[in-house]
C-alpha positions in Angstrom: 61.1 136.3 89.1 62.8 136.2 92.4 66.6 136.8 92.6 66.7 133.9 95.2 67.1 130.2 94.3 65.9 129.3 97.9 63.6 131.1 100.1 62.5 129.7 103.6 59.5 131.7 105.1 58.3 131.5 108.7 59.6 128.0 109.4 58.4 126.6 112.6 59.1 123.0 113.9 57.8 121.5 117.1 58.7 118.5 119.1 56.1 117.3 121.5 54.6 120.8 121.7 58.0 122.4 122.2 59.0 124.7 119.4 62.5 124.0 118.3 62.5 126.8 115.8 59.9 129.5 115.3 59.3 131.8 112.3 62.7 131.5 110.8 63.6 133.0 107.4 66.5 132.1 105.0 67.3 133.2 101.4 70.2 132.1 99.1 71.0 133.3 95.7 72.8 131.2 93.1 76.4 131.4 93.5 76.1 132.8 97.0 77.3 131.3 100.3 75.2 132.0 103.4 76.8 131.5 106.7 74.4 130.0 109.2 75.5 130.8 112.7 74.2 130.1 116.1 75.0 128.4 119.5 74.7 124.7 119.9 70.9 124.0 120.2 70.0 127.2 118.4 68.1 125.2 115.7 70.6 125.3 112.9 70.5 121.5 112.2 66.7 121.4 112.7 66.3 124.1 110.1 68.5 122.3 107.5 66.7 119.0 108.3 63.5 120.8 107.3 65.1 122.1 104.1 66.5 118.6 103.1 63.2 116.8 104.2 64.8 114.6 106.9 61.6 116.2 108.4 59.2 115.9 105.4 56.6 118.4 104.4 53.6 118.4 106.6 55.6 118.0 109.8 56.5 121.6 110.0 54.8 125.0 109.3 55.9 127.7 106.8 56.8 127.6 103.1 59.9 126.7 101.1 60.2 128.1 97.6 62.9 126.5 95.4 63.8 127.8 92.0 60.5 129.8 91.9 58.2 127.0 92.9 56.9 125.8 96.3 58.8 122.7 97.5 56.8 120.1 99.3 59.3 117.3 99.6 58.4 114.1 101.4 61.8 112.6 101.5 65.6 113.2 101.1 65.5 111.5 97.7 63.1 114.2 96.5 65.2 117.1 97.6 68.3 115.6 96.2 66.5 115.0 92.9 65.6 118.8 93.0 69.3 119.6 93.6 69.5 120.2 97.3 72.2 118.2 99.0 73.3 118.2 102.7 76.6 117.1 103.9 76.2 116.2 107.6 78.7 116.9 110.3 79.0 113.1 111.0 80.3 111.6 107.7 77.8 109.2 106.0 80.4 107.0 104.6 80.2 103.1 104.4 83.8 102.2 105.5 84.2 98.8 103.8 82.9 100.2 100.3 85.2 101.8 97.8 85.3 105.5 97.1 83.4 105.0 93.9 80.8 102.8 95.5 80.3 105.5 98.2 79.9 108.2 95.6 77.2 106.2 93.7 75.6 104.8 96.8 71.8 104.6 95.9 72.3 105.6 92.3 74.5 102.9 91.1 75.3 102.6 87.4 74.3 99.2 85.9 75.1 97.3 82.7 72.4 96.2 80.2 72.4 92.8 82.3 71.7 94.5 85.5 75.1 94.2 86.9 77.1 96.9 88.6 79.1 98.8 86.0 82.2 99.3 87.8 84.3 100.8 84.8 82.0 103.5 84.4 81.4 104.3 88.1 85.2 104.4 88.6 85.8 106.5 85.6 83.2 109.0 86.8 84.4 108.9 90.4 88.0 109.6 89.2 86.8 112.5 87.1 85.0 114.0 90.1 88.0 113.6 92.4 90.2 115.2 89.7 87.8 118.2 89.7 88.2 118.4 93.6 92.0 118.5 93.0 92.3 115.0 94.5 93.5 113.0 91.4 95.7 110.7 93.5 92.9 109.1 95.3 92.4 105.5 94.2 88.6 105.4 93.7 88.7 101.5 93.8 90.2 101.6 97.3 88.1 101.4 100.5 87.1 104.8 101.6 88.3 103.8 105.2 91.8 103.9 103.9 91.6 107.8 103.6 91.6 110.4 106.3 88.6 112.4 107.4 89.5 115.3 105.3 89.6 113.2 102.2 86.5 111.4 103.1 84.8 115.0 103.4 85.8 115.6 99.9 84.3 112.3 98.8 81.1 113.6 100.4 81.3 116.6 98.2 82.0 114.4 95.0 78.9 112.4 95.9 76.9 115.7 96.1 78.3 116.9 92.7 77.4 113.5 91.2 73.8 114.2 92.4 73.9 117.5 90.3 73.7 119.6 93.5 72.7 123.3 92.9 72.6 124.0 96.6 75.2 122.5 98.9 74.7 122.5 102.7 77.7 121.9 104.7 77.2 121.3 108.4 80.4 121.9 110.4 82.6 120.5 107.5 86.0 121.2 109.0 85.5 120.1 112.5 87.7 117.2 112.2 90.1 118.4 109.5 93.6 119.5 109.6 94.6 123.0 108.5 95.7 121.9 105.1 92.6 119.9 104.5 90.6 122.9 105.6 92.4 125.0 103.1 91.6 122.6 100.3 87.9 122.4 101.2 87.4 126.2 101.5 89.1 126.8 98.1 86.8 124.1 96.6 83.8 125.8 98.0 85.0 129.1 96.5 85.3 127.4 93.0 81.8 125.9 93.3 80.5 129.3 94.1 82.1 130.8 91.1 80.4 128.2 89.0 77.0 129.2 90.2 76.5 126.7 93.1 74.6 128.1 96.1 75.9 127.1 99.6 74.8 127.2 103.2 77.7 127.0 105.5 77.4 126.1 109.1 80.3 126.4 111.3 81.4 127.6 114.8 84.7 128.6 113.3 83.9 132.2 112.5 87.2 133.0 110.7 86.0 130.4 108.0 82.5 132.0 107.9 84.1 135.4 107.4 86.3 134.1 104.6 83.8 132.2 102.7 80.3 133.7 103.3 78.7 136.5 101.4 75.8 136.9 103.8 75.4 135.8 107.4 72.1 134.5 109.1 72.1 134.2 113.0 69.6 132.3 114.9 69.4 132.0 118.6 67.0 129.9 120.7 65.1 128.9 117.6 64.3 132.4 116.4 65.8 134.6 113.5 68.0 137.2 115.0 69.3 138.9 111.9 70.8 138.6 108.4 73.4 140.9 107.0 76.1 141.0 104.4 79.4 139.7 105.7 81.0 142.9 104.5 79.1 144.7 107.2 79.9 142.4 110.0 83.0 141.0 111.8 83.5 138.1 114.1 82.8 140.2 117.2 79.4 141.3 115.9 78.4 137.7 114.8 79.3 136.5 118.3 77.3 139.3 119.9 74.3 138.3 117.7 74.7 134.5 118.5 74.9 134.9 122.4 72.9 138.1 122.9 75.7 139.9 124.7 79.1 141.4 123.7 82.0 139.0 124.7 85.1 141.1 124.9 87.2 138.3 126.4 86.7 134.9 124.9 89.1 133.4 127.6 87.9 134.3 131.1 91.1 133.8 132.9 90.8 133.7 136.7 93.6 133.8 139.3 94.4 130.3 140.9 97.1 128.9 143.1 99.5 126.4 141.7 100.7 124.0 144.2 103.2 121.1 144.5 103.7 118.3 141.9 100.8 116.0 142.2 101.2 113.8 139.0 104.2 112.6 137.2 104.3 110.8 133.8 107.6 109.3 132.9 108.9 107.6 129.7 105.6 107.5 127.9 106.2 105.4 124.7 103.5 104.1 122.3 103.7 102.0 119.3 101.5 102.5 116.2 98.5 100.1 116.7 98.6 99.2 113.0 102.4 99.2 112.6 104.2 98.0 115.8 107.5 98.8 114.2 106.9 102.5 114.6 106.8 104.7 117.6 104.1 107.4 117.8 105.1 108.6 121.1 108.8 108.3 122.1 109.9 108.6 125.6 108.1 111.7 126.8 108.1 112.6 130.5 106.5 115.7 132.4 105.1 116.8 135.7 101.7 118.3 136.6 101.1 120.5 139.7 98.0 120.9 141.9 95.7 123.6 140.4 97.8 123.8 137.3 96.3 124.0 133.8 98.9 122.4 131.5 98.2 122.8 127.7 99.3 120.3 125.2 100.0 121.7 121.7 101.3 120.3 118.4 100.5 119.5 114.9 97.8 116.9 113.9 99.6 113.5 114.1 102.0 114.6 116.8 101.1 111.9 119.2 99.2 114.1 121.7 96.0 111.9 121.8 98.0 108.7 121.9 100.0 110.2 124.9 97.0 111.0 127.0 95.1 107.9 126.0 98.0 105.9 127.5 97.7 107.8 130.7 94.0 106.8 130.9 94.6 103.3 129.9 92.7 103.4 126.6 95.5 103.4 124.0 94.6 100.4 121.6 98.3 99.7 120.8 101.4 98.6 122.7 102.6 101.2 125.2 104.6 101.7 128.3 104.6 104.5 130.9 105.4 105.1 134.5 102.4 107.0 136.1 102.8 108.5 139.6 100.0 110.3 141.5 100.7 112.0 144.8 103.9 109.9 145.2 102.2 106.7 144.5 103.1 104.6 141.5 100.0 103.5 139.7 99.2 100.4 137.4 96.7 101.6 134.8 95.6 98.8 132.4 92.2 100.2 131.5 90.1 103.3 132.2 88.5 102.0 135.3 91.8 101.7 136.9 92.4 105.5 136.1 89.0 106.5 137.4 89.3 104.7 140.5 92.8 106.4 141.3 91.5 109.8 140.7 92.3 110.3 136.9 89.6 111.1 134.5 89.5 112.0 130.8 87.2 113.6 128.5 88.1 111.9 125.0 88.7 113.5 121.8 85.9 111.7 119.9 82.7 112.0 122.1 80.7 110.2 119.6 82.6 107.0 119.7 84.3 107.2 123.0 82.3 109.6 125.3 78.6 108.7 125.0 76.2 105.8 124.6 74.1 107.4 121.9 70.7 105.8 122.6 71.0 105.9 126.4 69.4 108.9 128.2 71.3 112.1 128.9 71.2 111.4 132.7 72.2 107.9 132.5 75.2 108.8 130.4 76.2 111.3 133.2 75.9 108.8 136.1 77.3 105.8 134.5 80.9 106.7 135.8 79.7 106.5 139.4 76.8 104.0 139.1 77.8 101.9 142.1 77.2 105.1 144.3 73.4 104.6 143.7 73.2 100.8 144.3 71.7 99.7 147.7 70.9 96.0 148.3 71.7 95.1 144.7 69.1 97.7 143.3 69.6 101.2 141.8 68.1 104.0 143.9 66.4 105.7 141.0 65.4 108.6 143.1 68.9 109.4 144.3 70.3 109.0 140.9 67.7 111.4 139.3 68.5 114.0 141.9 72.2 113.8 141.1 71.3 113.9 137.3 69.1 117.1 137.7 71.9 118.7 139.7 74.5 118.0 137.0 72.2 119.2 134.3 71.6 122.5 136.1 75.3 122.8 137.0 76.5 122.3 133.5 73.7 124.0 131.8 72.9 121.1 129.5 69.9 122.0 127.3 67.5 119.0 127.2 63.8 118.7 127.1 64.0 116.0 129.7 66.7 114.1 131.6 66.0 110.7 130.0 66.1 111.9 126.3 68.6 109.9 124.4 71.7 111.9 124.4 72.3 111.5 120.6 69.3 113.9 120.1 71.2 116.7 121.8 73.5 119.2 120.0 77.2 118.6 120.1 77.9 121.3 122.8 75.3 119.8 125.1 76.6 116.3 124.6 80.0 117.7 125.4 78.8 119.2 128.6 77.3 115.9 129.6 80.6 114.1 129.0 82.4 116.6 131.1 79.8 116.2 133.9 80.2 112.3 133.8 84.0 112.8 134.2 83.6 115.2 137.2 81.4 113.0 139.2 84.2 110.8 140.4 85.8 114.0 141.8 89.2 113.6 139.9 92.5 114.8 141.1 93.7 115.0 137.5 91.4 115.8 134.7 92.5 115.2 131.1 90.8 117.1 128.5 91.3 116.0 124.9 90.0 118.6 122.5 87.2 119.6 124.9 85.8 122.4 122.8 85.9 120.7 119.3 82.7 121.3 117.3 80.9 123.5 119.9 80.0 127.1 119.7 81.6 130.1 121.3 79.1 130.4 124.1 79.5 126.7 125.2 83.3 127.1 124.9 83.1 130.1 127.2 81.2 128.0 129.9 83.8 125.2 129.6 86.7 127.6 130.0 85.0 129.0 133.2 84.6 125.5 134.5 88.2 124.8 133.8 89.4 127.8 136.0 86.8 126.9 138.6 88.3 123.3 138.8 91.9 124.7 138.9 90.8 127.0 141.9 89.6 123.8 143.6 93.1 122.3 143.3 92.2 119.9 140.3 95.4 119.4 138.1 94.2 119.7 134.4 96.1 118.4 131.3 94.4 119.9 128.2 95.0 118.9 124.6 94.0 121.4 121.9 94.6 122.0 118.2 93.6 125.6 118.6 96.5 127.6 119.6 94.6 130.7 120.8 92.7 128.3 123.2 96.0 126.8 124.5 97.5 130.3 125.1 94.2 131.6 126.4 93.9 129.4 129.4 97.1 127.5 130.1 99.5 128.2 132.8 102.2 126.1 131.0 102.4 124.6 127.6 103.9 121.3 126.5 104.7 121.0 122.7 104.7 117.7 121.1 106.1 117.0 117.6 106.6 113.7 115.9 106.0 111.8 119.2 108.7 113.8 121.0 108.5 116.6 123.7 109.8 119.7 121.9 109.0 122.4 124.4 108.0 123.0 127.9 107.0 126.7 128.3 105.7 128.9 131.1 102.8 130.8 129.5 103.9 134.3 130.2 104.3 136.3 126.9 104.2 133.0 125.0 103.4 133.5 121.3 101.8 131.2 118.6 105.0 131.6 116.7 107.1 130.2 119.5 104.8 127.2 119.9 104.7 126.5 116.1 108.4 126.7 115.8 108.8 124.2 118.5 106.1 121.9 116.9 107.9 121.8 113.7 111.3 121.2 115.2 113.0 124.5 115.2 115.3 125.3 118.1 113.6 127.3 120.8 114.4 128.1 124.6 112.4 126.0 126.9 111.3 126.9 130.3 111.2 124.6 133.4 
């Protein structure tokens, strides 16, 4: 009898003759957490889709052994019935249904008369939420009333309700706050202690180091290595992921900072759902040519609302005075900003950055489409030449330029969004969480691009929840807390402690 509950041997999956993964092995014991690491596009999600039968048996090569027997699942329902449950990076919630209805979706409890048995479902859902240390959640409330972190726990409750024995978590903390992440990691540890097996996919290697017993690394669709976490550190994992040692994760480059090119005065935003409350309260700042200005603060501080106002896409009421190169601008919608030389890469690329079913190339050129129109027709040849140039420049991994962008990994989607926002040749580039959910290699490439743009004189405003990132690449740091500007620091010896102190409202010394 094998010591492993799951064994995947020589798994190979092709798409149109191109091998996405080849000869990959993965083993997991009961009560063990295996960290699955690799760059965007390495094949992690493809491997997990094979395991969970998103790609059914017969569409891939190799063997899967589950609990001592070969698994030949033809559907997700079959793998879930076997006890293998995947929680995708993109939450699979139905917003207008209740917490309980989401937990029982597809496996509803019914009365003898065939009606939905809400009392039993609500009771079981409440029991599950109590197990996950969330007893205050109203299981009869619409799931959309709760934060992304709480919805992530509802997904875990759904998995527990399906009697999961192996839980696959794909980037589970990419949109969670620090406190929500802490709750999730503690819950996974408790589930491990009860004998549940886990596969944990994450670009946040500190989480992998904390929670994984074993780490498997794949690169370019091939198995690079598997080792106990006790024999590894984050540096070794990164080296295995990217095929080279990365001593400096932030490739700082010298660049000149010029005169003030952009001014934002008296930015004030009112909550889109509660107009009585200000989410940004009278913030003003300046931005210089070639400067990288980081924006730090706790989740909910008002950072995204502030930059959305500058780009004309904040959904609620707002007011602000925006001045570019001495000229006062009227920005009512994003097209006004783009035409005036202000571009933004949004926080949520899925909802705001891409058109999922449109091709990669057309997503890139949509920001400058009029450039390719002659006599009322699009010059397809000129557009394709631009597309291919941008794909090469940004190192976007795609089988072909017109492939739907939704089929790309998160990191490659992000590169395409950045390419789209660079085509208008902005004077000011706003980056809202530009490296969220992407791997260390893709992050490095985006950091290099940021410094390259700064050297060209582009003024960059970057919002990030990762303090090492803010301190690693910013020339100056604005700290926002509870909708107010709480710090304006030159990034010379600036520490995380100083930034956090300002974010929570402790008195600090600000720099001009």
